[in-house]
C-alpha positions in Angstrom: -31.5 89.3 33.9 -33.1 89.6 37.3 -32.4 88.0 40.6 -35.4 87.2 42.9 -34.4 86.0 46.4 -36.9 83.5 47.8 -38.0 84.8 51.2 -38.8 81.2 52.3 -35.1 81.0 53.3 -35.1 84.4 55.1 -34.9 84.8 58.9 -38.6 85.1 59.8 -37.8 86.2 63.4 -36.2 89.3 61.8 -38.0 89.3 58.5 -38.3 93.0 57.8 -34.6 93.6 58.6 -33.5 90.6 56.5 -35.5 91.7 53.5 -34.1 95.2 53.7 -30.6 93.7 53.7 -31.2 91.6 50.6 -32.8 94.5 48.8 -29.8 96.7 49.6 -27.5 93.9 48.4 -29.0 94.1 44.9 -32.2 92.0 44.7 -34.4 92.9 41.7 -37.6 91.1 42.9 -38.7 89.4 46.0 -40.1 85.9 45.4 -42.9 84.8 47.8 -43.8 81.1 48.0 -47.4 80.6 49.3 -48.1 77.0 50.3 -51.3 75.6 51.8 -50.2 72.2 53.1 -52.4 70.4 50.5 -51.0 71.0 47.0 -47.6 70.8 48.6 -46.7 69.2 52.0 -45.8 72.4 53.7 -47.3 75.6 55.1 -45.6 79.0 54.7 -47.4 82.3 55.2 -50.6 84.1 54.2 -52.0 87.4 53.3 -50.9 89.4 56.4 -47.2 88.8 55.7 -47.6 89.6 52.0 -49.4 92.8 52.8 -46.8 93.8 55.3 -44.0 93.2 52.7 -46.0 95.2 50.1 -46.5 98.1 52.4 -42.9 98.1 53.7 -40.8 97.9 50.5 -40.7 99.5 47.1 -39.6 96.4 45.1 -41.6 94.1 42.7 -43.2 91.1 44.4 -43.4 87.8 42.7 -46.0 85.5 44.3 -45.9 81.7 43.5 -49.1 80.1 44.5 -48.7 76.5 45.5 -52.3 76.1 46.7 -55.4 74.1 45.8 -57.6 77.2 45.6 -55.6 80.0 43.9 -58.5 82.2 43.1 -59.0 83.4 46.7 -55.3 84.4 46.8 -55.4 86.0 43.3 -58.3 88.2 44.3 -56.4 89.5 47.3 -53.1 89.9 45.4 -54.7 91.8 42.6 -56.3 94.2 45.2 -52.9 95.0 46.9 -51.1 95.2 43.5 -48.2 92.7 43.5 -46.3 92.6 40.2 -46.1 88.9 39.4 -48.5 86.0 40.1 -48.0 82.4 39.1 -50.1 79.3 39.8 -50.1 75.6 38.9 -52.4 74.6 36.1 -53.2 71.3 38.0 -55.2 73.4 40.6 -57.7 75.0 38.2 -60.3 74.0 35.6 -60.3 77.2 33.6 -56.7 78.4 33.1 -57.6 81.2 30.7 -60.0 82.7 33.2 -57.4 82.8 35.9 -54.7 84.3 33.6 -57.1 87.0 32.4 -58.1 87.9 36.0 -54.5 88.5 36.7 -53.8 90.4 33.5 -56.9 92.6 33.9 -55.4 93.9 37.1 -52.2 94.9 35.2 -50.2 92.2 36.9 -47.9 89.8 35.0 -49.5 86.3 34.8 -47.6 83.1 34.9 -47.9 79.3 35.0 -45.6 77.3 37.3 -44.5 73.9 36.1 -43.4 71.1 38.5 -40.4 69.0 37.4 -42.7 66.2 36.2 -45.2 68.4 34.4 -44.5 68.4 30.6 -43.9 71.7 28.8 -46.4 70.8 26.2 -49.3 71.1 28.6 -49.1 74.9 28.6 -48.8 75.3 24.8 -52.5 76.1 24.4 -52.1 79.1 26.6 -48.6 80.1 25.8 -49.4 83.2 23.9 -51.5 84.5 26.9 -48.7 84.3 29.4 -46.3 86.9 30.6 -43.9 84.4 32.1 -43.5 80.7 33.0 -41.9 79.5 36.2 -39.9 76.3 35.7 -39.4 74.4 39.0 -35.9 72.8 39.2 -36.8 71.1 42.4 -40.1 69.5 43.6 -41.9 72.3 45.3 -42.7 72.4 49.0 -39.4 72.9 50.8 -36.3 75.1 50.4 -32.7 73.9 50.3 -33.2 71.1 47.7 -30.7 69.9 45.1 -31.1 71.2 41.5 -32.7 68.8 39.0 -30.8 69.1 35.7 -33.9 68.1 33.7 -35.0 71.8 34.0 -32.4 72.8 31.4 -33.9 70.9 28.6 -37.4 72.1 29.6 -36.2 75.7 29.4 -34.6 75.2 26.0 -37.8 73.6 24.6 -39.9 76.4 26.1 -37.7 79.1 24.8 -37.7 77.7 21.3 -41.5 77.5 21.4 -41.9 81.0 22.9 -39.7 82.6 20.2 -42.3 81.5 17.7 -45.5 82.2 19.5 -44.8 84.6 22.4 -41.3 86.2 22.1 -42.0 88.7 24.9 -42.7 85.9 27.4 -40.1 85.6 30.2 -38.8 82.3 31.7 -38.2 82.1 35.4 -36.5 79.2 37.2 -36.5 78.2 40.8 -34.8 75.5 42.9 -31.3 74.6 43.9 -29.7 77.4 41.9 -26.1 78.5 42.5 -23.1 80.1 40.7 -22.3 76.7 39.1 -25.6 75.9 37.4 -26.9 79.4 36.7 -24.7 79.7 33.6 -26.5 76.8 31.9 -29.9 78.1 32.9 -29.3 81.5 31.4 -27.8 80.0 28.2 -31.0 77.8 27.9 -33.2 80.9 28.1 -34.0 81.8 31.7 -34.0 85.5 32.6 -35.4 85.6 36.2 -33.4 83.5 38.7 -34.9 82.6 42.0 -32.5 81.6 44.8 -33.3 81.1 48.5 -30.8 79.2 50.6 -27.9 80.2 48.3 -28.5 83.8 49.2 -30.1 83.9 52.7 -28.0 81.1 54.2 -24.7 82.8 53.2 -22.8 85.4 55.2 -22.7 87.8 52.3 -26.0 88.6 50.4 -24.3 91.0 47.9 -21.6 88.5 47.0 -24.1 85.7 46.3 -26.4 87.9 44.3 -23.5 89.3 42.2 -22.4 85.7 41.5 -25.7 85.0 39.8 -25.9 88.2 37.8 -24.3 87.2 34.6 -25.8 90.0 32.5 
């Protein structure tokens, strides 16, 4: 089980210092939400920030592309060598091609699913994926409340993956805390993304430890 703090909730006026603190506190991965203001109604950060983080820290980076044109970002991300890239299938016409582009760069490839996107839609590419990111909030903003429908989606996905792609990892993001994380892990999640729960607290290590069940 791995904890991936979402830097969307970090202090961007002191970003480098804040990220060092969360890494020291026990983060396994840093989760980076890239938003374009079109696919989701918000803007976050672009390639210069990602490059700065990659050059500054020796920790896996997990980039979630919430953009209408993910290929441009994928080309850059594969060049600098992040460790995880996920995109939304609604944004591309040729999903296999995008997945293969990521995997050819020796990067883990994932599909991100909005709360309203059925699990069944990724079954045709399930055996190609390294991970699936289940959104337990509607993407675009941090600090939202957890949507319980994510639990049944994880259970269904885990059951399917055990048959067709047992090595595939399930990641979950949105409104996660020490109360609902137990259900998520029981359902089959093994990467937990948390933003406000960690960064808006006064004790990063305490919050991270409260999510690390195994």
